[in-house]
N, C-alpha and C positions, 0 to 999 in steps of 0.2 A: 037885305040891302040891295044886292045886285041880283038880277034875274039870270040864272044860268040853267042850261039843260045838261044834266049829267046822267050817266048810267051808274048804277051802284055796284058795278063789277070792276075788278082790276084797278086798284088805286095806286098812285105813286107812293114811294116810301115816305115815312113820317118825317125823316130828317134829310137834309142835303148831304150829310156825310156818306150815307149808304149809296146815294145816287152818284156822288163824287168818286167813291171807291170803285163802283161798277164801271163808270166811264173810263177811269184811269186803267183799270185792269184790262178792259177790252182793247183800249188803244195801245197800251204798252205790249200786250201779248200778240197783237196782230202780226208783226214781223215774224214771230216764232211760228205761228200757224201757217203763214205764207211760205216760210222756209221748209216746213214739214210737207206742205203740198208739193213744193218743187222737188224735194227728195223722193216723194211718192211717185211723181211723174218720171223721174230719172230711173228709179228702180223697176218701174213697171214696163219700161221699154217702149212707151208711147211716143217718145221723142228721140231723135237721133242724138247720140252723145256729143257730137261736135257742132250742132246747129246753133245759130245765133238766137233763135227763138227761145232757148232755154234761159239765157241770161237776161234777155230783153224783158221778159214777163216780170221777173223779180225786180229788175232795175226800175221799170215803170211803177211797180207797187211802191218801192222805196221813195221814188220821186213824189208820188201822190201822197204818201204817208207824211213826208216832211212838209209838203205844202199844206197839209191838213192841220198842222200844229197850231197856227193862229186860230183856226175855227174851233178846235178843241179847247184852247185856252179861253176863248170867248164864252163857250158853254160852261167851262169851269167857273168863270166869273159869275155867270148867270146863276149857276147852282149855289155858289157860296153867298151871294148877296140878294138874290131875288127869287129864290126857290119857293113856290107855293105848295107847301106840304099837303099830302093826302087829297089830291084831286084825281078825278077819274081819267083813265087813259083815253076813254072814248067820249069825254065830255065836250060840250060846245058852249062857248061864251057868247050869249046873245047881246051883251053890252058892246062887243067888238066883233060883229059877224063877218065883216070883210077879212080881218086879219085871222080870224078863226078858220075861214075857208082857205086862205092863202097858205097858212102854216100846215093845215091838214093836207092840202095837195102836195106840198113839198115833202113832208115826212111820210105820207102814204106812198109816194113814188119810191122813196128810199127804202121803206119797209118792204114793199112788194119786190123790189130788186133783190134785196137780201133774202126774202122768202124764196124767190126763184133759185137763188144760189144754194139754199138749203136742199132743195130737191135735186139740183145738179150734183151736189156733193154726196147725197144719199145714193143717187144712181151710180156714182163712181166708187161707192163704198169708202168714202173719205168722211168718217163720222166726226172727227175733230173739227173739220171745216164746217160741217152741218151745224154742230153745236155753236161754233163761233158766229155763224150767220143768224142762227136763231136768237142768240144773245143780242146781236145787232138789231134785229127786228124789235125786241123788247126795248132796247135803248132808244131807238128812233121814236117809239110810242111814248116813252118817258119824256124825251125832248119836246115832242109836240105838245103833250099835256102841260108841261111846265112853262111853255112859251104862250100857249093860248090863254092860260089863267095867270093872273098877276097875284103877287103876294097881297093878302088882305081882301081879295075879291070873293073868296069862298067863305 
């Protein structure tokens, strides 16, 4: 019916519940991982124990995390009501080429940012942070695929 270009590797989950659980798990556990990273910085002696920069980093994270709640809720709505199951993570919708390019650019930027943080965390021997950012890369690719394709197009 619709002409789409897809790659046959790495598809999104069959149901929205798996996607929803992954999204909630990553978002809810993010403050825990950030706190562990802060504790790691404090115990390693990289920061002076009385500097403002210690608390400011975590406070900025919490502020951004709280501001991100409406965005995450919008994606949860999208997942529950409009999730197109089993689409390729790398697919392109030729019915909507402009929006396919726009959403690809947005989420590729976010994915590469998280991928860079994976390597930074690995270089600093903070493996939990690397795993968290690797999960974020996958989550951003899931978001991109589920927005580029609409329910019923595939």
